[in-house]
C-alpha positions in Angstrom: 95.9 102.6 123.1 95.3 106.3 123.8 95.6 109.2 121.4 98.8 110.3 123.2 100.4 106.8 122.7 99.4 106.8 119.1 100.9 110.2 118.5 104.1 109.1 120.3 104.4 106.0 118.2 103.8 108.0 115.0 106.5 110.5 116.1 109.0 107.6 116.6 108.2 106.3 113.1 108.5 109.7 111.5 111.9 110.2 113.3 113.2 106.9 112.0 112.0 107.7 108.4 113.7 111.1 108.6 117.0 109.4 109.7 116.7 107.0 106.8 116.1 109.8 104.3 119.0 111.8 105.6 121.2 108.7 105.4 120.2 107.9 101.8 120.6 111.5 100.7 124.0 111.9 102.3 126.5 112.1 99.5 129.3 111.0 101.7 127.9 107.5 101.8 129.1 106.0 98.5 129.2 102.4 99.7 126.4 100.4 101.1 126.3 100.4 104.9 124.1 98.9 107.5 121.9 101.3 109.5 121.2 100.2 113.0 118.0 101.4 114.6 117.0 100.6 118.1 113.7 98.9 118.1 111.4 98.4 121.1 109.1 95.5 120.7 106.0 95.8 122.8 103.3 93.3 123.3 100.1 94.5 121.8 96.6 93.1 121.5 94.8 93.9 118.3 
């Protein structure tokens, strides 16, 4: 995995975390709701 790919994957994770934080901090959401995130599953070799 190249540095560029690692940066892109990290950016995706940061974006998802920011969306979760915004959702959890939103005072309009008094009831529990399900948050649907699109997930891309890629085959990787460790």
